[in-house]
PyMOL Python script that loads the backbone (N, CA, C, O; Angstrom):
from pymol import cmd

cmd.read_pdbstr("""\
ATOM      1  N   GLY A   1     125.342 -47.367  35.931  1.00  0.00           N
ATOM      2  CA  GLY A   1     125.648 -48.385  34.992  1.00  0.00           C
ATOM      3  C   GLY A   1     126.230 -48.006  34.465  1.00  0.00           C
ATOM      4  O   GLY A   1     127.307 -48.467  34.842  1.00  0.00           O
ATOM      5  N   SER A   2     126.485 -47.052  33.318  1.00  0.00           N
ATOM      6  CA  SER A   2     127.125 -46.324  31.879  1.00  0.00           C
ATOM      7  C   SER A   2     128.439 -44.930  33.166  1.00  0.00           C
ATOM      8  O   SER A   2     129.315 -44.184  32.728  1.00  0.00           O
ATOM      9  N   GLY A   3     127.917 -45.151  35.022  1.00  0.00           N
ATOM     10  CA  GLY A   3     128.664 -43.952  34.374  1.00  0.00           C
ATOM     11  C   GLY A   3     130.169 -44.532  34.772  1.00  0.00           C
ATOM     12  O   GLY A   3     130.529 -43.562  35.439  1.00  0.00           O
ATOM     13  N   ILE A   4     130.697 -44.960  34.795  1.00  0.00           N
ATOM     14  CA  ILE A   4     131.803 -45.672  34.929  1.00  0.00           C
ATOM     15  C   ILE A   4     132.400 -45.494  33.504  1.00  0.00           C
ATOM     16  O   ILE A   4     133.607 -45.732  33.561  1.00  0.00           O
ATOM     17  N   PHE A   5     132.108 -45.252  32.585  1.00  0.00           N
ATOM     18  CA  PHE A   5     133.076 -45.242  31.651  1.00  0.00           C
ATOM     19  C   PHE A   5     133.426 -43.383  31.639  1.00  0.00           C
ATOM     20  O   PHE A   5     134.462 -42.767  31.889  1.00  0.00           O
ATOM     21  N   VAL A   6     132.122 -42.942  31.254  1.00  0.00           N
ATOM     22  CA  VAL A   6     131.950 -41.381  31.726  1.00  0.00           C
ATOM     23  C   VAL A   6     133.380 -41.128  32.866  1.00  0.00           C
ATOM     24  O   VAL A   6     134.383 -40.697  32.297  1.00  0.00           O
ATOM     25  N   LEU A   7     133.495 -41.349  34.261  1.00  0.00           N
ATOM     26  CA  LEU A   7     133.801 -41.575  35.522  1.00  0.00           C
ATOM     27  C   LEU A   7     136.043 -41.714  34.543  1.00  0.00           C
ATOM     28  O   LEU A   7     137.164 -41.208  34.490  1.00  0.00           O
ATOM     29  N   THR A   8     135.636 -42.205  34.328  1.00  0.00           N
ATOM     30  CA  THR A   8     136.855 -43.004  33.171  1.00  0.00           C
ATOM     31  C   THR A   8     137.748 -41.836  32.866  1.00  0.00           C
ATOM     32  O   THR A   8     138.884 -41.470  33.168  1.00  0.00           O
ATOM     33  N   GLY A   9     136.594 -41.344  32.030  1.00  0.00           N
ATOM     34  CA  GLY A   9     137.272 -40.777  30.668  1.00  0.00           C
ATOM     35  C   GLY A   9     137.731 -38.820  31.297  1.00  0.00           C
ATOM     36  O   GLY A   9     138.424 -37.949  30.773  1.00  0.00           O
ATOM     37  N   LEU A  10     136.882 -38.857  32.673  1.00  0.00           N
ATOM     38  CA  LEU A  10     136.888 -37.435  32.966  1.00  0.00           C
ATOM     39  C   LEU A  10     138.159 -37.705  33.758  1.00  0.00           C
ATOM     40  O   LEU A  10     139.201 -37.123  33.458  1.00  0.00           O
ATOM     41  N   GLU A  11     138.095 -38.619  34.811  1.00  0.00           N
ATOM     42  CA  GLU A  11     139.898 -39.039  35.176  1.00  0.00           C
ATOM     43  C   GLU A  11     140.743 -39.462  34.366  1.00  0.00           C
ATOM     44  O   GLU A  11     141.754 -38.760  34.333  1.00  0.00           O
ATOM     45  N   ALA A  12     140.745 -40.012  33.938  1.00  0.00           N
ATOM     46  CA  ALA A  12     142.174 -39.908  32.324  1.00  0.00           C
ATOM     47  C   ALA A  12     142.778 -38.710  31.762  1.00  0.00           C
ATOM     48  O   ALA A  12     143.865 -38.563  31.204  1.00  0.00           O
ATOM     49  N   ARG A  13     141.413 -37.498  32.151  1.00  0.00           N
ATOM     50  CA  ARG A  13     142.112 -36.403  31.559  1.00  0.00           C
ATOM     51  C   ARG A  13     142.455 -35.262  32.344  1.00  0.00           C
ATOM     52  O   ARG A  13     142.901 -34.206  31.896  1.00  0.00           O
ATOM     53  N   GLU A  14     142.177 -35.585  33.774  1.00  0.00           N
ATOM     54  CA  GLU A  14     142.330 -34.551  34.167  1.00  0.00           C
ATOM     55  C   GLU A  14     143.283 -35.679  35.573  1.00  0.00           C
ATOM     56  O   GLU A  14     144.139 -34.877  35.943  1.00  0.00           O
ATOM     57  N   GLU A  15     143.383 -36.252  35.944  1.00  0.00           N
ATOM     58  CA  GLU A  15     143.933 -37.045  36.878  1.00  0.00           C
ATOM     59  C   GLU A  15     145.346 -38.281  36.460  1.00  0.00           C
ATOM     60  O   GLU A  15     146.511 -38.375  36.846  1.00  0.00           O
ATOM     61  N   ALA A  16     144.835 -38.753  35.884  1.00  0.00           N
ATOM     62  CA  ALA A  16     145.764 -40.131  35.252  1.00  0.00           C
ATOM     63  C   ALA A  16     146.187 -39.689  34.467  1.00  0.00           C
ATOM     64  O   ALA A  16     146.769 -38.635  34.723  1.00  0.00           O
ATOM     65  N   GLY A  17     146.195 -40.211  32.873  1.00  0.00           N
ATOM     66  CA  GLY A  17     146.437 -39.469  31.639  1.00  0.00           C
ATOM     67  C   GLY A  17     146.567 -40.834  30.711  1.00  0.00           C
ATOM     68  O   GLY A  17     145.538 -41.261  30.189  1.00  0.00           O
ATOM     69  N   PRO A  18     147.752 -41.482  30.514  1.00  0.00           N
ATOM     70  CA  PRO A  18     147.469 -42.120  29.271  1.00  0.00           C
ATOM     71  C   PRO A  18     147.767 -43.429  29.452  1.00  0.00           C
ATOM     72  O   PRO A  18     147.997 -44.402  28.733  1.00  0.00           O
ATOM     73  N   ALA A  19     147.630 -42.931  31.844  1.00  0.00           N
ATOM     74  CA  ALA A  19     148.355 -44.584  32.874  1.00  0.00           C
ATOM     75  C   ALA A  19     147.007 -45.174  32.834  1.00  0.00           C
ATOM     76  O   ALA A  19     146.761 -46.261  33.356  1.00  0.00           O
ATOM     77  N   VAL A  20     145.869 -44.243  32.030  1.00  0.00           N
ATOM     78  CA  VAL A  20     144.552 -45.508  32.041  1.00  0.00           C
ATOM     79  C   VAL A  20     144.239 -46.168  31.195  1.00  0.00           C
ATOM     80  O   VAL A  20     143.078 -46.177  30.787  1.00  0.00           O
ATOM     81  N   VAL A  21     145.516 -47.167  30.516  1.00  0.00           N
ATOM     82  CA  VAL A  21     145.402 -48.262  29.204  1.00  0.00           C
ATOM     83  C   VAL A  21     145.952 -48.860  30.397  1.00  0.00           C
ATOM     84  O   VAL A  21     145.240 -49.671  30.989  1.00  0.00           O
ATOM     85  N   LEU A  22     147.095 -48.597  30.847  1.00  0.00           N
ATOM     86  CA  LEU A  22     147.459 -49.720  31.169  1.00  0.00           C
ATOM     87  C   LEU A  22     146.741 -50.640  32.257  1.00  0.00           C
ATOM     88  O   LEU A  22     146.490 -51.843  32.330  1.00  0.00           O
ATOM     89  N   SER A  23     146.415 -48.961  33.481  1.00  0.00           N
ATOM     90  CA  SER A  23     144.583 -50.164  34.537  1.00  0.00           C
ATOM     91  C   SER A  23     144.100 -50.562  34.058  1.00  0.00           C
ATOM     92  O   SER A  23     143.374 -51.365  34.644  1.00  0.00           O
ATOM     93  N   TYR A  24     143.974 -50.492  32.823  1.00  0.00           N
ATOM     94  CA  TYR A  24     142.333 -50.779  31.816  1.00  0.00           C
ATOM     95  C   TYR A  24     142.478 -52.298  31.628  1.00  0.00           C
ATOM     96  O   TYR A  24     141.647 -53.135  31.982  1.00  0.00           O
ATOM     97  N   VAL A  25     144.346 -52.672  30.662  1.00  0.00           N
ATOM     98  CA  VAL A  25     144.517 -54.247  30.721  1.00  0.00           C
ATOM     99  C   VAL A  25     145.054 -54.702  31.412  1.00  0.00           C
ATOM    100  O   VAL A  25     145.615 -55.707  30.974  1.00  0.00           O
ATOM    101  N   VAL A  26     145.420 -54.276  33.488  1.00  0.00           N
ATOM    102  CA  VAL A  26     145.570 -54.982  34.463  1.00  0.00           C
ATOM    103  C   VAL A  26     144.219 -55.960  34.462  1.00  0.00           C
ATOM    104  O   VAL A  26     144.034 -57.153  34.222  1.00  0.00           O
ATOM    105  N   SER A  27     143.372 -54.845  34.853  1.00  0.00           N
ATOM    106  CA  SER A  27     141.984 -54.581  35.932  1.00  0.00           C
ATOM    107  C   SER A  27     141.373 -55.997  34.086  1.00  0.00           C
ATOM    108  O   SER A  27     140.367 -56.689  33.931  1.00  0.00           O
ATOM    109  N   GLY A  28     142.315 -55.827  33.390  1.00  0.00           N
ATOM    110  CA  GLY A  28     140.935 -57.144  31.798  1.00  0.00           C
ATOM    111  C   GLY A  28     141.682 -57.895  32.452  1.00  0.00           C
ATOM    112  O   GLY A  28     140.960 -58.638  33.117  1.00  0.00           O
ATOM    113  N   THR A  29     143.442 -58.249  32.743  1.00  0.00           N
ATOM    114  CA  THR A  29     144.141 -59.603  33.383  1.00  0.00           C
ATOM    115  C   THR A  29     143.155 -60.284  34.056  1.00  0.00           C
ATOM    116  O   THR A  29     142.489 -61.214  33.601  1.00  0.00           O
ATOM    117  N   ALA A  30     143.053 -59.638  35.512  1.00  0.00           N
ATOM    118  CA  ALA A  30     141.880 -60.153  36.568  1.00  0.00           C
ATOM    119  C   ALA A  30     141.464 -60.475  36.215  1.00  0.00           C
ATOM    120  O   ALA A  30     141.189 -61.644  36.486  1.00  0.00           O
ATOM    121  N   ALA A  31     140.797 -59.683  34.962  1.00  0.00           N
ATOM    122  CA  ALA A  31     139.370 -60.407  35.442  1.00  0.00           C
ATOM    123  C   ALA A  31     138.777 -61.819  34.138  1.00  0.00           C
ATOM    124  O   ALA A  31     137.729 -62.459  34.042  1.00  0.00           O
ATOM    125  N   LEU A  32     139.774 -61.807  33.518  1.00  0.00           N
ATOM    126  CA  LEU A  32     140.756 -63.271  32.581  1.00  0.00           C
ATOM    127  C   LEU A  32     140.191 -64.090  33.108  1.00  0.00           C
ATOM    128  O   LEU A  32     139.353 -64.948  32.830  1.00  0.00           O
ATOM    129  N   LEU A  33     140.802 -63.709  34.041  1.00  0.00           N
ATOM    130  CA  LEU A  33     142.296 -64.588  35.604  1.00  0.00           C
ATOM    131  C   LEU A  33     140.412 -65.577  35.760  1.00  0.00           C
ATOM    132  O   LEU A  33     139.837 -66.630  35.485  1.00  0.00           O
ATOM    133  N   SER A  34     140.246 -64.366  36.334  1.00  0.00           N
ATOM    134  CA  SER A  34     138.353 -64.910  36.916  1.00  0.00           C
ATOM    135  C   SER A  34     138.149 -65.856  36.302  1.00  0.00           C
ATOM    136  O   SER A  34     138.907 -66.768  36.632  1.00  0.00           O
ATOM    137  N   VAL A  35     137.246 -66.192  35.284  1.00  0.00           N
ATOM    138  CA  VAL A  35     136.824 -66.880  34.188  1.00  0.00           C
ATOM    139  C   VAL A  35     137.206 -67.269  33.929  1.00  0.00           C
ATOM    140  O   VAL A  35     136.614 -68.179  33.350  1.00  0.00           O
ATOM    141  N   PHE A  36     138.715 -67.333  33.859  1.00  0.00           N
ATOM    142  CA  PHE A  36     139.307 -68.877  34.141  1.00  0.00           C
ATOM    143  C   PHE A  36     138.780 -69.670  34.896  1.00  0.00           C
ATOM    144  O   PHE A  36     138.327 -70.793  34.675  1.00  0.00           O
ATOM    145  N   CYS A  37     138.865 -68.778  36.269  1.00  0.00           N
ATOM    146  CA  CYS A  37     138.520 -69.940  37.599  1.00  0.00           C
ATOM    147  C   CYS A  37     136.873 -71.118  37.785  1.00  0.00           C
ATOM    148  O   CYS A  37     136.261 -72.154  38.045  1.00  0.00           O
ATOM    149  N   TYR A  38     137.082 -69.246  37.210  1.00  0.00           N
ATOM    150  CA  TYR A  38     134.909 -69.804  37.357  1.00  0.00           C
ATOM    151  C   TYR A  38     134.609 -70.810  36.306  1.00  0.00           C
ATOM    152  O   TYR A  38     133.808 -71.704  36.582  1.00  0.00           O
ATOM    153  N   THR A  39     135.320 -70.753  34.791  1.00  0.00           N
ATOM    154  CA  THR A  39     134.688 -72.268  34.554  1.00  0.00           C
ATOM    155  C   THR A  39     135.897 -73.411  34.660  1.00  0.00           C
ATOM    156  O   THR A  39     135.655 -74.052  33.637  1.00  0.00           O
ATOM    157  N   GLU A  40     136.898 -73.973  35.190  1.00  0.00           N
ATOM    158  CA  GLU A  40     137.172 -74.661  36.069  1.00  0.00           C
ATOM    159  C   GLU A  40     136.164 -75.479  37.062  1.00  0.00           C
ATOM    160  O   GLU A  40     135.940 -76.689  37.045  1.00  0.00           O
ATOM    161  N   PHE A  41     135.683 -74.601  37.829  1.00  0.00           N
ATOM    162  CA  PHE A  41     134.530 -74.986  38.803  1.00  0.00           C
ATOM    163  C   PHE A  41     133.378 -75.670  38.272  1.00  0.00           C
ATOM    164  O   PHE A  41     132.843 -76.747  38.534  1.00  0.00           O
ATOM    165  N   ALA A  42     133.145 -74.733  37.445  1.00  0.00           N
ATOM    166  CA  ALA A  42     131.985 -75.269  36.477  1.00  0.00           C
ATOM    167  C   ALA A  42     131.875 -76.460  35.681  1.00  0.00           C
ATOM    168  O   ALA A  42     130.930 -77.248  35.713  1.00  0.00           O
ATOM    169  N   VAL A  43     132.951 -76.542  34.933  1.00  0.00           N
ATOM    170  CA  VAL A  43     133.096 -77.958  34.855  1.00  0.00           C
ATOM    171  C   VAL A  43     133.559 -79.175  36.375  1.00  0.00           C
ATOM    172  O   VAL A  43     133.707 -80.376  36.601  1.00  0.00           O
ATOM    173  N   GLU A  44     133.588 -78.591  36.680  1.00  0.00           N
ATOM    174  CA  GLU A  44     133.819 -80.241  37.768  1.00  0.00           C
ATOM    175  C   GLU A  44     132.611 -80.149  37.786  1.00  0.00           C
ATOM    176  O   GLU A  44     132.289 -81.188  37.210  1.00  0.00           O
ATOM    177  N   ILE A  45     131.239 -79.381  38.168  1.00  0.00           N
ATOM    178  CA  ILE A  45     130.269 -79.766  38.633  1.00  0.00           C
ATOM    179  C   ILE A  45     129.941 -81.013  37.765  1.00  0.00           C
ATOM    180  O   ILE A  45     130.431 -81.167  36.646  1.00  0.00           O
ATOM    181  N   PRO A  46     129.136 -81.840  38.309  1.00  0.00           N
ATOM    182  CA  PRO A  46     128.770 -83.034  37.527  1.00  0.00           C
ATOM    183  C   PRO A  46     126.643 -83.162  36.910  1.00  0.00           C
ATOM    184  O   PRO A  46     125.854 -84.093  37.069  1.00  0.00           O
ATOM    185  N   VAL A  47     126.445 -81.834  36.263  1.00  0.00           N
ATOM    186  CA  VAL A  47     125.271 -81.539  36.228  1.00  0.00           C
ATOM    187  C   VAL A  47     124.282 -82.393  35.689  1.00  0.00           C
ATOM    188  O   VAL A  47     123.268 -82.854  36.213  1.00  0.00           O
ATOM    189  N   ALA A  48     124.824 -82.546  34.370  1.00  0.00           N
ATOM    190  CA  ALA A  48     124.012 -83.167  32.988  1.00  0.00           C
ATOM    191  C   ALA A  48     124.184 -84.565  33.706  1.00  0.00           C
ATOM    192  O   ALA A  48     123.308 -85.124  33.047  1.00  0.00           O
ATOM    193  N   VAL A  49     124.458 -85.165  34.217  1.00  0.00           N
ATOM    194  CA  VAL A  49     125.094 -86.506  34.565  1.00  0.00           C
ATOM    195  C   VAL A  49     123.966 -86.778  35.740  1.00  0.00           C
ATOM    196  O   VAL A  49     123.360 -87.683  35.165  1.00  0.00           O
ATOM    197  N   GLU A  50     123.686 -86.711  36.244  1.00  0.00           N
ATOM    198  CA  GLU A  50     122.436 -86.439  37.677  1.00  0.00           C
ATOM    199  C   GLU A  50     121.469 -86.535  36.935  1.00  0.00           C
ATOM    200  O   GLU A  50     120.963 -87.616  36.635  1.00  0.00           O
ATOM    201  N   LEU A  51     121.199 -85.774  36.659  1.00  0.00           N
ATOM    202  CA  LEU A  51     119.775 -85.304  36.014  1.00  0.00           C
ATOM    203  C   LEU A  51     119.144 -86.580  35.246  1.00  0.00           C
ATOM    204  O   LEU A  51     118.036 -87.090  35.413  1.00  0.00           O
ATOM    205  N   MET A  52     120.090 -86.912  34.432  1.00  0.00           N
ATOM    206  CA  MET A  52     119.858 -87.870  33.490  1.00  0.00           C
ATOM    207  C   MET A  52     119.607 -89.464  34.189  1.00  0.00           C
ATOM    208  O   MET A  52     119.031 -90.389  33.615  1.00  0.00           O
ATOM    209  N   LYS A  53     120.266 -89.513  35.730  1.00  0.00           N
ATOM    210  CA  LYS A  53     120.248 -90.905  35.894  1.00  0.00           C
ATOM    211  C   LYS A  53     118.908 -91.030  36.831  1.00  0.00           C
ATOM    212  O   LYS A  53     118.506 -92.066  37.362  1.00  0.00           O
ATOM    213  N   LEU A  54     118.235 -89.562  36.917  1.00  0.00           N
ATOM    214  CA  LEU A  54     116.753 -89.895  37.450  1.00  0.00           C
ATOM    215  C   LEU A  54     115.647 -90.033  37.217  1.00  0.00           C
ATOM    216  O   LEU A  54     114.575 -90.028  37.821  1.00  0.00           O
ATOM    217  N   ARG A  55     116.192 -90.225  35.760  1.00  0.00           N
ATOM    218  CA  ARG A  55     115.531 -90.228  34.390  1.00  0.00           C
ATOM    219  C   ARG A  55     115.465 -91.828  34.205  1.00  0.00           C
ATOM    220  O   ARG A  55     114.979 -92.312  33.183  1.00  0.00           O
TER     221      ARG A  55
END
""", "prot")
cmd.dss("prot")
cmd.show_as("cartoon", "prot")
cmd.util.cbc("prot")
cmd.orient("prot")
């Protein structure tokens, strides 16, 4: 769980340096684009309408 934050700090200090900030920005952007895709998929599923038709 929280080990990712500890290891990131150690690697930033020993290996990568300030480039870790850039990697966080790139991976955060990729995660945000994934969220947008999942949101679009979720909007297309008419779950509430199907439940109302059954009543």
